[in-house]
C-alpha positions as CSV (number, residue, x, y, z in Angstrom):
1,M,76.0,87.2,74.1
2,S,77.0,89.3,76.2
3,L,75.9,88.2,80.4
4,I,75.8,91.7,81.3
5,K,72.2,92.9,82.3
6,W,71.8,96.2,80.1
7,N,69.5,98.8,81.6
8,E,68.3,100.1,78.7
9,D,65.5,102.6,80.7
10,V,68.4,104.8,82.9
11,A,70.4,107.0,82.5
12,L,73.9,106.6,80.7
13,G,76.4,105.9,83.1
14,A,74.0,103.5,85.2
15,P,75.4,100.7,86.4
16,N,74.9,97.3,85.2
17,E,74.9,94.1,87.4
18,F,78.1,91.7,86.5
19,L,79.8,89.8,89.6
20,I,83.4,90.6,89.8
21,G,85.7,87.5,88.9
22,G,84.7,84.6,86.8
23,P,86.3,82.8,83.5
24,D,84.5,85.3,81.1
25,F,84.9,88.7,83.7
26,W,87.4,90.0,81.3
27,A,85.8,89.6,78.4
28,E,83.3,91.3,79.2
29,M,85.0,94.7,80.5
30,N,86.5,94.6,77.2
31,N,83.7,93.7,74.8
32,S,81.6,96.2,77.1
33,K,83.6,99.5,77.2
34,N,81.3,102.3,76.4
35,L,81.7,105.3,74.0
36,N,84.1,107.1,76.9
37,G,86.1,104.4,77.1
38,Y,85.3,102.4,80.4
39,T,83.0,100.3,81.7
40,F,80.4,100.5,84.7
41,C,79.2,98.0,86.5
42,K,78.1,97.0,90.0
43,D,78.2,93.8,92.3
44,G,75.2,93.4,95.1
45,G,76.5,96.5,97.4
46,I,79.7,97.3,94.7
47,H,79.9,99.4,92.1
48,Y,83.3,99.6,89.8
49,V,84.7,101.2,86.9
50,I,87.3,99.6,85.1
51,F,89.4,101.7,82.5
52,D,92.8,101.1,80.6
53,D,95.1,102.1,82.7
54,T,96.2,104.7,80.2
55,V,93.7,106.5,82.5
56,K,95.4,109.6,84.5
57,M,94.7,109.9,88.3
58,E,94.7,113.7,89.0
59,P,93.8,113.9,93.3
60,F,92.8,117.4,94.2
61,V,92.4,119.5,97.3
62,R,89.5,120.8,99.0
63,S,90.6,124.9,99.8
64,E,87.7,126.4,100.5
65,E,85.5,125.9,103.5
66,I,82.9,124.3,101.2
67,M,80.6,120.7,101.4
68,F,83.2,118.5,99.4
69,D,80.5,117.0,97.3
70,V,79.8,120.6,96.2
71,L,84.0,120.3,95.6
72,A,83.7,117.1,93.4
73,R,80.6,118.3,91.0
74,S,82.4,121.2,90.4
75,M,85.6,119.2,89.6
76,A,83.9,116.6,87.3
77,R,82.5,119.6,85.7
78,D,85.5,121.6,85.2
79,K,88.1,118.5,84.6
80,D,86.2,116.4,82.6
81,Y,86.7,113.5,85.3
82,L,84.8,110.4,84.0
83,A,84.9,109.3,88.1
84,I,85.6,110.5,91.1
85,I,86.7,109.0,94.5
86,N,87.3,109.8,97.9
87,A,91.0,109.3,99.2
88,Q,93.2,108.7,102.2
89,F,92.4,108.6,105.5
90,Y,93.1,112.3,107.6
91,D,92.5,113.4,111.5
92,L,91.2,116.1,112.6
93,T,93.6,119.2,114.7
94,P,92.5,121.1,117.7
95,Q,90.9,123.3,115.3
96,G,89.0,121.1,113.1
97,Y,87.5,119.7,116.5
98,A,86.7,123.3,116.7
99,D,85.1,124.3,113.8
100,Y,83.4,120.8,113.4
101,A,81.8,121.5,116.5
102,I,80.6,125.0,115.9
103,G,77.3,125.1,113.4
104,N,77.0,122.7,110.1
105,D,79.0,124.1,107.7
106,A,82.3,122.9,106.1
107,V,85.5,122.3,108.5
108,T,88.3,124.4,107.7
109,P,90.6,122.4,105.2
110,K,93.2,124.4,108.0
111,G,91.7,121.6,110.7
112,I,92.2,118.7,108.9
113,E,95.6,116.5,108.6
114,V,95.0,114.1,105.9
115,E,97.4,110.4,106.3
116,G,100.6,109.9,103.6
117,Y,101.6,112.4,100.9
118,T,99.3,113.6,97.9
119,V,101.4,114.0,95.3
120,F,100.5,116.3,91.8
121,G,102.8,117.1,88.7
122,K,105.7,116.2,91.2
123,E,104.4,118.2,93.9
124,I,103.2,117.4,97.2
125,I,99.9,119.4,97.8
126,A,98.7,117.7,100.3
127,G,99.5,115.5,103.4
128,R,101.7,114.4,106.1
129,P,104.8,111.7,106.2
130,A,103.4,107.8,106.7
131,P,106.3,105.9,106.0
132,K,104.4,102.9,107.2
133,N,101.7,102.5,105.1
134,F,101.4,101.8,101.4
135,H,100.3,103.9,98.5
136,I,99.8,104.1,94.5
137,A,101.5,106.0,91.7
138,N,100.5,107.1,88.4
139,H,103.4,107.3,85.7
140,S,101.6,108.9,82.6
141,S,105.0,109.2,80.6
142,H,106.3,105.5,81.6
143,P,105.8,101.9,79.8
144,K,104.1,100.9,83.4
145,K,101.6,103.1,84.1
146,Y,101.0,102.1,87.3
147,T,102.9,101.0,90.5
148,F,102.2,100.2,93.9
149,G,104.5,99.9,97.2
150,F,105.1,100.2,100.9
151,G,106.1,103.6,102.0
152,Q,106.0,107.1,101.3
153,A,104.2,107.8,98.2
154,P,107.0,109.1,95.5
155,T,107.0,112.7,95.0
156,N,108.8,112.1,91.2
157,A,105.8,110.7,90.1
158,D,102.7,112.1,87.9
159,A,100.3,111.4,90.9
160,A,100.8,109.7,93.8
161,I,98.1,108.7,97.0
162,G,100.0,107.5,100.2
163,G,98.6,106.5,103.7
164,A,96.9,103.9,102.0
165,G,96.2,100.0,103.5
166,P,97.5,97.0,101.4
167,I,95.0,94.5,99.9
168,I,97.3,92.8,97.3
169,I,101.1,94.4,96.5
170,N,102.8,93.1,93.8
171,G,101.0,90.2,93.5
172,L,101.4,88.9,97.5
173,P,97.5,89.1,99.0
174,Y,97.3,90.3,102.8
175,G,95.4,89.6,105.5
176,P,95.3,89.7,109.0
177,T,97.9,87.3,109.6
178,N,100.6,85.7,107.8
179,L,100.2,82.1,105.8
180,Y,103.0,79.9,104.0
181,K,102.9,77.4,102.0
182,K,101.3,74.0,102.9
183,G,104.7,71.6,104.1
184,A,106.4,75.0,104.9
185,P,108.2,75.2,108.4
186,K,106.1,76.8,111.4
187,G,106.7,80.5,110.7
188,K,105.7,84.0,112.7
189,L,102.1,84.8,112.1
190,V,102.4,88.5,112.2
191,G,105.2,90.5,111.0
192,Q,108.4,89.9,108.7
193,P,108.5,86.1,108.0
194,S,112.5,84.9,108.4
195,K,114.4,85.2,105.6
196,E,114.6,81.2,105.2
197,N,110.8,81.2,105.3
198,A,109.7,84.3,103.3
199,P,109.6,82.2,100.2
200,N,107.1,80.4,101.1
201,L,104.6,83.4,102.3
202,I,101.2,83.3,100.7
203,R,99.9,86.0,102.1
204,R,101.4,88.4,104.5
205,S,99.9,90.3,107.6
206,N,99.3,94.0,108.2
207,A,97.8,95.9,110.9
208,T,95.9,98.2,109.0
209,F,94.2,95.7,106.9
210,K,93.2,93.8,110.3
211,A,92.2,97.3,111.9
212,F,89.6,98.1,109.3
213,S,88.0,94.5,109.6
214,N,87.4,95.4,112.7
215,H,85.7,98.2,112.3
216,K,82.6,98.8,114.6
217,S,80.2,99.0,111.6
218,A,81.7,95.3,110.1
219,P,80.9,93.5,108.0
220,K,78.6,96.5,105.7
221,T,82.0,98.8,106.1
222,G,82.2,101.4,103.5
223,M,84.8,100.9,101.2
224,T,87.2,102.4,98.4
225,V,89.7,100.1,96.4
226,V,92.1,100.8,93.5
227,A,93.3,97.7,91.7
228,H,95.5,97.7,89.1
229,H,96.4,94.2,86.6
230,S,99.2,94.5,85.2
231,T,98.4,92.0,82.2
232,H,94.9,93.0,81.2
233,K,96.5,97.0,81.9
234,K,93.6,97.5,83.2
235,L,92.8,100.2,86.5
236,G,89.7,99.2,88.4
237,L,87.6,101.6,91.1
238,F,85.7,99.7,93.4
239,V,83.4,101.6,95.9
240,K,80.9,100.0,98.6
241,P,79.1,102.6,100.2
242,D,79.0,102.6,103.8
243,G,76.0,100.4,105.4
244,R,75.6,97.9,102.3
245,S,76.1,94.6,101.3
246,N,78.2,92.2,103.8
247,T,81.2,92.3,101.8
248,T,84.0,92.2,103.9
249,L,87.5,93.6,103.0
250,E,88.9,90.0,102.9
251,K,85.7,89.3,100.4
252,M,86.9,92.0,98.6
253,K,90.6,90.8,98.3
254,N,89.4,87.4,97.1
255,K,87.4,88.6,94.1
256,L,90.2,90.8,92.9
257,V,92.8,87.9,93.4
258,N,90.3,85.7,91.5
259,C,90.4,88.3,89.0
260,G,93.7,88.2,88.4
261,F,95.0,91.7,90.0
262,D,98.0,92.0,91.2
263,N,98.4,95.2,93.3
264,A,95.5,96.8,94.9
265,I,95.0,99.3,98.2
266,F,92.2,100.8,100.0
267,L,91.9,104.6,101.2
268,D,89.9,105.7,103.6
269,G,86.4,103.8,103.8
270,S,83.4,103.6,106.4
271,N,81.4,106.7,105.3
272,S,83.8,108.4,103.3
273,S,83.5,106.0,101.0
274,M,82.4,107.8,98.2
275,L,81.9,107.4,94.4
276,M,80.6,109.7,91.5
277,V,80.4,108.2,87.8
278,E,80.0,111.1,85.0
279,G,78.9,113.8,87.5
280,E,76.6,111.5,89.3
281,F,76.6,109.8,92.7
282,Y,76.9,106.3,93.5
283,A,78.2,106.5,96.4
284,R,77.9,109.2,99.0
285,Q,79.5,110.2,102.1
286,G,77.9,110.8,105.2
287,V,77.5,114.6,106.5
288,S,79.8,114.5,108.9
289,K,82.8,113.1,105.8
290,N,81.3,115.9,103.4
291,K,82.2,118.3,106.2
292,T,85.7,117.6,107.0
293,N,87.3,115.4,103.7
294,V,89.8,117.6,101.6
295,V,91.6,114.8,99.1
296,G,89.9,113.6,95.7
297,I,90.7,111.7,93.2
298,G,89.3,111.9,89.4
299,F,90.4,109.9,86.8
300,K,90.2,110.8,82.8
301,Y,91.8,109.7,79.8
């Protein structure tokens, strides 16, 4: 018997309650895929979509002065995206701030600086260098469909997003400070551990992780997370709307670790976090971010 509480009185695509983690998690995710090849659930304030990792990640960029939700709806319709999320962090230029201050319309894309490269079709379509942040890359023609790592988003990928914060990278969880195995020599609390003590590391420090965790709206800060499970060959999108639940980034990490995800990154959060599934919004951006966001990511088989 399925442990998911199926909602028979709501439209196709509505999320079903199921906790992230636990011994039956992957059995439920595999057995509960819908006809479009994904499972859509919620865990309290977190909505999540689990795809097979053959799903394609396709970034898109706002090039006109239209609200981002208008673009997202258009992309969902025209590109048949099953899900759309917001992408990386960004800043406003002086031109962008001036445009933002005048009226309630969308800010010109020329006034937005995106943190990290946005790559699609092996070309940089947006973004500035972010060599000290992390990235996710999609390689649709390779056996290893998704890779994660430190540094610039690779331009030889079919699609990639840079400027991300780390949650789990190649099996190593991240957090505000370094943690070492019990009985290991005392090591550095922040930064690269010594060569001798590196094998004892069980959690790596990261300033971006710490800063996000200390956001002014914590612990209700919105979050947008992408995770990959190499054994089950699954890609997961996890989005918590801003102001919902007390699930912190640390708690989200623990949920993903319990599921066995070996890679996970977080993108722009707070009231930037957005999730659309089959053309319907389940997490919406705040008005200010709807006016300024320029990069989204669509997913389809």
